[in-house]
N, C-alpha and C positions, 0 to 999 in steps of 0.2 A: 302396559309400561314398555318404553323402548328398551331394547337390549343394549347394555353399555359394556364397552371393552376399553382397556387402558394399555397403552404401548409406550415403552421407553423410546425416546427419540432425541435428536440433537440438531441444532442449527449453529451457524457461526456466532449467533447472538444468544445462545444459551441451550443448555440441556433442559428437557421438558418431558412431560407425560402427555401423549396424544390421547384425548378422550373421544371415543367414537361411539355413536349411537345408531344402531341399525345400518352400519356401514358408512355413516357420514361423520366426518371430523367436525366436532362441535366446539372444542376449545383446546388450548394448550396450557397445561398447568406447570409452573416452574419446578425445576429439580429441587428436591427436598433440602439438599445441602447447599443451595445457592444463597449466600447472605444478602444479595442485592440484585434480584432478577431484572432482566431488561423488559420494558414494555413492548419491545419489538415482537415478542412472542404472540401478541394479540393480532399481528398482521399476517400470521401464517395461514389461518383458515380462509380469510378472504382471498388470498392469492391462489390457494389450491383450487378454489372454485371460481376464479376470475373468468369473465367473458373473454379475456385476452389470451387464454390458453390456446396453444396450437393443437388443433383437434386431429389432424391427419397429415401425412407427408404431403408436401405441396411444392410445385415447380412454377417458377416465374414463366408467365404465358409465352413470351417471345423466345425465351431460352428453350422451352420445350419444343418449339417449332424449328429452331435453327442451331441449337446447342451452342458451342463455343463461339460461333459466328454471330450470335444475337447482338442486339443493340445494348451495350453495357451501360449506356447513359440512363437507361430506364430502371436500373437498380434503385430501389427505394421509392419508385413512382408508379410501378406497374402491379397489376393484380396477379394472383397465383391460381393455379389449377391443382385441385386435390387429386392425388393418385393413391394407389395401393402401395403397401410396404415393399412388395417384391419388385414392382416397377421402379420405385425410388431407389432401392438398394442396388438394383442392376445398373441404373444410370450412374450412381455414385461410383461403384466399382469400375465401370467402364471408363469413366473420366480419370480416375486415379491410374488405371492401367495405361491409358493413352498418354497421359502426361509423363508418367515414369518411363515408358518405352521411348518417348520422343525427346524428352528434355532431361531425364535422369532425376535424382532426388532434389537437385537444385530448383526444379520446377514446381515442387510441392511445398507448401507452407503449412505446418502443423500449428495452427493458431489456438491459443487459449490464454486465460489469465486467471490466476489464483483463486478467487473467491467462488468457485463453482459449486462446491458442496463441502459440508463439514465431514461427511463420510469419506473414509480413506479408500475404500474399494471403488465406490462410484464417484471418485473425484475426477472430473472430466479432463482436467489438465494432465493428470497422470495417465489416463486411459488413451487419450489421443496420441501422446508421445509414445507410449508403449506400442500402440497399433502401428505407427509409422516406423518406429525403430525396428520392429520385428519384420517389417515388409521391405527393408532396404534403405531406410533413412529418409529424411526430409530436412527442410530448413526449420530449425528450432529457435527459441528465444532464451536469452539469458538475462538475469537481473529481474527487477520488478519496479513498478511505478511508485511503491511506498517509500523505499529507501535505497533505490538503485544507484544514486550518486555516491552515497557513503559506502555502499557495498564494495565498490571498486577502488575507493580511496583507503579505507581503514587498514587493509592488509599491508600497505606500504608504511603505515605509521605505527601500528601496534601488532601487526602480524596476523590479524584475524578480524572478521566482521561479526563475530559471535555476539557482541553487545547489542547489535541490531535485532537479534532473534530472542532477546529477553535475558541473556546471560550477563546480568549486571548485579551490582551489590544489592543484596536482599533488603526488602523494606524493614524488617526488624532491626537490622544493623543501622539503617538510616534513622529510624525513630529513636533508637537508644543513644546515638552518638552525634548526629548532625545538628549544628547550631545555625548554619545559614544554608538554605536550600534555594538555589537560583535556577529558575526554569525558563530557558530560552524557548519561546513558543508555547509556554504555558503547560497546564496540567488539566486538559479538558476531560471531564468525567464522561461526557457523551461518547468520546472515542473508545472508551474502555468497555463499551457494551459488546464489542466483537473481538473474536480471536479465531484465526485460521485453524481449523480442526475442531472448533467448538469450545464453549466456555461453560464449565460446570459451576465454577465459582467466579462471580463478578466481584473482584477484590479491590479495585482501585479506590472506590469511595471509602470503604472501611479503613484502608491504610492511610488515606489522606486525613480522615478524622483523627486517627491516632497521631499523625504528624502534627496536626493542629494542637492536640492536647499536650504534645511534648514540649511546646514552647519555642520550637525552632522558628527563626525568622524565614519566611517564605517570600520570594520576590518573583513576580510574574513579569517577564520582559516580552512583550507581545503588542501587536497593534490593537488587540481587543482585550478588554477587561474580563469578559466571560470565559477566557481561556483558563481561568482558575475559578473553582466554585467559591461562592461567598463564604461558606462556613470555614474555609481555610484561613481567612483573614490575611490573604497575601497582599503585599504592596504591589500596586500596578505601576510599572514604568513603561509608558507607551513609547514605541520605537517605530521609526519608518521601516516598512518592509524591506527585506534584503540587505539590511545594514548591520546585522548582528556581529559580523566579523570586525567591523570598525570599532564597535563598542568593546569587544574582547581585546583588541589590540591596545586600546587606550587603558583598559584595566591592567593589562600586562605591563604597559609602560609605567603606570603608577606603582604597581607592585615592585618593579625594578627600581624606580626612583626612590622609593621609601626604604630600600635595602631589605625588603621582605622576601625576596626570591630565595628559595631553598637551593642554594648552590651545590650542596652536597648531593641532594637527590638528582639534580640536573646533571651533575658530573658522572654519577654512578649509574644512573638508569636511563639517560637520554643521550642522543647525539644531535648536534646541530643547534644547540642553544646559542652559542656565540654568533652564528649567522642571524638567527632570529632577533637576538638582542640588538645587533647592529642595525637591523631593519627598523626596530622600534625607535632607534635614535636617528633615523633618517637616511641610513645607507641605501644607496640604489636609487631612491626617488627624491631625496632631499627633504622629505617631510617627516618631522618628528611626530610620533603618534600620541599626542597629548590629549587630555580630556577636551580641551577647546577645539582641537582638530576634529575629534569624533563628534562633538556636539553639533557642528555644522553639517555633518553627514546624517547622524541618527535622529536629530531633533530632541535629544535628551540633554538637559542643561549640564554644562561642564562640572558644576559643583556636585550634581547628583552622581555623575560618573566617578569623580574623585572620592566621594563618600562611600560609594559601593565598593571601591577598591579597598578603602580602609576597613570596611565591614568584613571583607574576605580575609584580610591579613590577620593571622594569629588565631582565627576561629576555625573549628572543624567545619569545612564547607563541602557541599556536594553540588556539582554543576551538571545540568542535563539539557539536552537539546531534543525538541520534538522532531519527528520525522519531517514535518513540513518545512523546517528551516533549511534542509538541504534540497528541497524540490524547487530549486531556483537556479537561474544562471549563475555559475560559479558557486554552486551550492556546497561543494567540497570544503570551501574555506572556513566557514564557522565550525564545522565538525573537527577539522584539523586544529583550529585555533583554540577550541574549548579544551582539547587535550593538552595543548601547550600551556594554557593558563592554569589548568589543574596541576600540571607538572611543576610550574613555577611556584605554586602554593605548596608543593611538596607533600600532598596528602593522598596521592594515588596509592591504592593498596591498603589504606588504613580503614578501620571500621567507620562507616558513615562518611567517608571522604572520597575525593576523586571526581570521577565523571561517569556519566551513563547516557543512554539514548532511549527515546521512545516512551518514557514515563508520560502518561496522558495521551499516547498515540494508539495504544492497543491494550487489550486486557492481558493480564498475566505478567507484564514486565515487572521484574523484581519480586515475583512470587517465590516463597521458599519451596523449592522443588529440586530434586536431583536432576542433573542435566542429561537425561536419557530420552531417547526418542519416543514419540507416540507410535501408533500403528502406521505403517508405511507400505504403499503398493510398489513393488519393484518395477522399474521402468525399462531395464536393459540399457544398452548404450546405443548411441546414434551412429550407425556405420558410415553415414555420410560426413560426419564431423562438421556440419554446417549449422551456424546460429548467428543471429543478429541481436544487438541490445534490444530489450523488450520495447522500448519507447521509440524505435526507429522504423516502425512499420511503414509510414507514409514515404519516408526517404527510400526505403527498399523498393516499394512498388513503383514509385515515380522515376527512380534512377537506376534501373538495372545496369550492372557493369560498372557503376561509379565507385571510386575508391573512397574509403573513410577511415578515420583513425579511432581506435578504441583500445584502452588499457595497454598502451605502449606498442600496439601492433597496427599495421596497415592491412585492411581487408577490402573485399570487393562485394558489393551487393549482388545477390543472385537474381536471376531472371525468373521470377515466380509466375507460373501460369495458372496454378490452382491454389486457392485458399480454402482450407478446411478448418472451420472454427467450431470448437466445442467447449463451452464453459467460459463465463465472463462476457463482457460487453465492451468491445473497443469503441463503440459510439458513445460510451460514457467515459472510459479511462483516458482515451487519447486526447492530445491537445490539438487545437486548430481544426475543428471537425469539418469545416468546409474544405480544407485541404485533404483530409482523410477521405471525404466523399469523392474527390477527384482521383485520388490514388486507388480507391476501391473499384473504379471503373477499368483498371488496367488488366487484372487477371481475366483469363478466358472463362473460368468457372469459379463460383463461390458457393461453398456448401456450409450450412450452419445447423448445428443441433441446438435447440432451445426449448424452453418450457412455455414461454409467452412470446407474443408478437412484439418483440423489442425492435429497436431501430436496426440492430445487427441482423435479426431475422428478416426484416423487411428489405434489407439491402443484399439479400442472398439470391442465388438462382435455384438452389435446392434446399428445402427446409425440412428437417426431421424432428418430430415432436418427442421431447425427452420427459422422463418422469421427474417428479419432485422427490425429495428424500422420504416423504410419508408413504410413497408408493413402491418402496423397495426395502430390502434388508441391507444393513451395513454395519460398520464399526467406526467409531470416531475417537478423537482425543488429540490434545495439543501438547507439545513439549513444554508449554508454559503453564499447564494445568495439571492438577494432581489426580485426575480421573481418566480412565479409559472406559468408554461407554458403548453399550449395545444400542443399535438402532433397528427396531422391529417394524416391518411393514404394517402400517395401520389401516390403509384403505387400498382398494384395487386401483390400478392406474386409470386415470381419467381419459376418456375418449380412446384414442389409439396410441397413447404415449408408450414408449419403450425406454428401458434404461440404456445408458451409453455403453455399458459393458456388452450387453446383448447386441446392440447395433454394430459395434466394432467386431464382435465375434462373427456375425453374419457377413460383414464386409470382408473380413479376413478369409472366411471360407470361400467366398467368390473369387478371391485373389490367390487362393492356394496356400494359405499359411495359418489356418485356424488353430492348429495345435501349438504352433510357435507362439501365438498370441495368448491362448487360454491356458496353455500347459495342461490341457485336459481337465481343468477345474471349472466347476460351476460356481454360482454366487456363494452358496453355503460353504463349499470347500475353501474358497478364497478367504472368507471371513474367519473361518476357523484357523487357517494358516497365518493370517495377519495377527490374530490374537496370540497364537503360540509364539510367533517370532517377536512380538512386542514383549512378552514375558521373558524370553531369552535375553533380550536387550536390557531389561531391568536387572536381571541377575548378573549379566556381564558388567553392568554399571555399578554393582554393589548395593543396589537398593534392597533393603531387608523387607521384602514384601512376600506374603503368603499368596502366591499366584494361584487362584482356583482353577479347576478344570473348566473346559469350555462350556459344558452344560450348565454348571453352576453360575458362571458369569452370564450366560445368555438368559437364564431365568431371573437372576438378581438384577441385571441391567447395568452393572458398573463394577469396576475395581477401583479402589482408592489407594493411591500410593502414599506412603508415609512421608511426613515432612522431614527434611534433613536434620541431623542432630545439632549441627552448627550452622550459624548464619554465613552465607556465602559473601565474600568480599572480593570483588573483581581485582585481579592482579596482586593479591596478597602474597602469594608465593614468590612472584617476580620481585616484589618489593623487598621481601626478606632476604632473598639470595638471587640476584639477577644472573649470576654465573651458572648456578645450578638449574635455574628455571628461565632460560632465555626466551625472548619472544621470537616469533617466526618472521622477523625482519632481517635484512642483510647484516645488520650490526648486532642483532639479538636484543636491542634496546628500543625505546620509544624514539622514533625518528622525527624530530622537529624540523630537520632539513633532510630531504631524501635525495641521495645521489641517484637512485633509480629513476625517480620522476625527472630529475634534471637531465638524465641521459635520454629520456624520451624525446626531448626537444620540442615539446608542444608549446606554441607561443601563447596559449591561453591559460596555462597553469604553470606556476613557478615551483621551485624546489622547497619552499616553505610557505606557511600560510601568509596571506597578504590581502590587502584591500585593493580590489580592482572593480570599478563600478560595473554592475550588471548592464545588460543591453537595454533594459527598461526598468526605471525606478524613479522615485519622486524627485531626485536630484537632477534628473534630465527630462522632467515632464514639460510638455509644451501646452499651449492653450487649447489645442484640439482634444487632447486626452490627458487631463490634469489629475486623474484619480488613479491610485494603485489598487488593482483588484486582488483581493486575497480570497482564494477559494478554499473552503473548509469542508470537513466531513460532516454530513448531516446528523442530527440527533434522532431523526424519526425513520431511518432506513440504513441499510448497509450499502454504501455507494449508490448504485441505481436499483439494487434489489429492494422490493417492497414499495417502490414509489407509487404504484396505483392503489395501494391499500388505504383504508380510511385514515389510519394514523398519520401517514405522510400527507395525504390530501388535506387533512384538517390544518396542517401547518402552512399551507399556501397562503399567499396574499393576493386577493383578487384572482384566484384560480391559477396563479403562477408562482414559481419559486421566488423567494424574497431576496431583495438586495438591501443591505443596511448601510446607512450613511450617518455621519455626525450631523447634529442639528444645524450647524453652520453651513455645511456643504449642501444640505437640503434647502435651506432658506436661500442661499445664493442662487439656486436654480429654480426658485419658485415652486418647490415640491413639498407635498405634505404626506404624512404617514397614510398608507393605504393606496396611494396613487399607483396607476399602472405606468411604468417607465420603460424607456428604451436604454439598454446598456450596450455601448458600441465602441468599436475602434476600426482600424483599417482592415482587420481580418474578418470581421463579422459583427452581428448584432443579435441581441435576444431581448425579449420582453420579460419583465419581472414586476413584482409588487414591492413597493417601497416600505421599509421599516426605518424609523428614525430612532437613533440610540446615542446617548452620550458615553456609552461604553466602547466606542470606536474612535480611534485617533483621527483627527481631521486629515483630509486628503486621502482617506482609505475607503474603499467600498468592499463589502464582505458578502459573498454568496456561497451557499452550500452547493456541492456538486450532486449529481445523481438524478436531476429531473430528466425524464425520458425525452431524448432528442426528437424534436418535432419541427422540422424545417418548413418554412413557408413554401407552399407550392409555386408561388410566384418567384421567379428567379431574382435573387438579390434581396428578398424580403427577410425580416428578422425571424430567428428561431422563436417559436411561440410558447414553449413551456418554461423557459428560464434555465437553459443548459449553458453554464458559463464557459464550457470548453469550445464554444464557437469563437471565443475571444482570446484564449490562451495561445502562447507562442510555441510552435513545434520545432524547437532546436534542442540539441543536447546541452546538458549542463556544462560539459567541457569535452574536449577530445579524449581526455583520460577516462571519463566515466560514462558519458553519453546518457545520463539519466533524464528523467522527465522534468520539464521546465515549466510547471504550471504557475509558479508564484511570481515570475517576472513579467508583469502584464499591466499596461496602462490603458485606461478606458475613460469614457465620459458617460454621464447619466443625464437623460433629459426626459421631459414628458413624452409619453407615447402619442 
């Protein structure tokens, strides 16, 4: 009989028990307390043993011969030479030293992006920043691709971006009190499979089933019907992509016209309503924001817009925007306007009323949980004080020394000579990937830590193989989840993989600052410290939890935090007494008109929410690219993670990522379900497999992101796996926020 062992473990898509037989991972069993486990757990074992694992440190062949003077155009197209760890680490340390001494910290880019590990010690984004900060600094990134536009707007409007992190009115309050629930961008259950830091409880579907049973009217405003699960019984109002703010403006106009605006709330809790009201009536642009006006923009009949306004008036209503709504050109506007609409309805701070963000975008949003942090690895501070907006990588590499505007300030792109990337996959997350490939040729050296031969690894000069979470000990937990979880090493590292902490410690030793990086702690000491500090944070936050000693926690595998005694209602204290509980805005109130933003002088964003057409949308579509491409999160993987696994591969159409079209759009092009098609615009092209669905608005094409980038070796040929980011536009959402702009994208679809 095989010898079986069981180890507690954690991924962004769920806590689980790793079942190991004779040293081999055979399956991943869901966490006992998870009410709705994710099927993504079944993809873990195939990826651990994938033939795509990086086996040994590897150097791009011509770089090994010529170092920084090698032909950079061969990145992504040239083979690699495997070397020993000492040689690889010596080369990496030598390059970091050379660039720092010659160009200073502005020549070093510490690249990473979010979803690198659910474990908090071995979280690559934390470790690479800690490494470079301890060594004198580097160019960092601020914001994120998920909700980076709203992140830099909301502090101007409500003084905080905390609602983006899950600090929204709790689901029990909504279920008990809400009568009309309006979801701009839908409530996609598939997105709630994942949570940064891990998910012990997949809670969205159980909450939505309770919402359905409550009798609340749920309205899904989205280009796709499946953005709400069928059991919810939501009414689907199809909308043209990127036009949500026009709909909100018309709803606000109708609320005002009907005399239903809560003028007392607006006067006491807000500033700037008179200016917004004047804009609704046509001040500034001469256009009255009537339902008929919005109908021509959104494609929603004027009668339905007026009826939705009447449904909101006098009923306890909750308005929420998915993260995707703000990932578009001028993506700040719908987030700003949904706050304004909720303020006009006067229900902000009431149980089950007001606004929120991210329901249906990530697990744990609205969970009843005290707002205390999970385990966190300390980063230190960046002595160089250098950072760019996270989505401006190509701009930085292509335009060193160029000026750009961000968050009210003028800055200059640094001249980066070395990119060091650990965790995440820019050849998935970034827009306009053909432009990124051009930008990626600019640095003298590119170093990548990765587990598999992703496109990012293939476009490196030096590749260092990293461990999976199963091959190391760690501690995890999310501030949106009620559990802190132990992660036990279940198997020995595959091939020659090493964990990022050890890699950076060895590099720091070569560069003379190992103790500053490690603080003389090994893996076990850090895990114990993170656990103890997390317990202290719970006690400071008033959480009445019996925090066990570390040995008990490690043996048991988890600590469960108690649910709060009362349902959290966002801005309840502010509503009750705005003078005693002011917001962190200049006025202390909700700013529907921002003097600060007006003072920035940016031509592309005004001082109040407004309709300004995005650079690409169906209202400006021409015959060459008449479809609006909507890129969504996949149901069978997390971003690009797990794409080679059987679950994700089974969801392909004709071996490629699917693109979905309305039956009319497919018929007009002579296309049938299952065809291999070419999706293209002036920025690029990719091959995809066609799905035909009446759950998509006409004029819209829908593709999931995350297919592993596979460019055609022939110059100018289509990307072959179905990666839609060869098509998306790489410009900032605005000069204020500089967020990712994936959703403003016109394409055409034709037979391949």
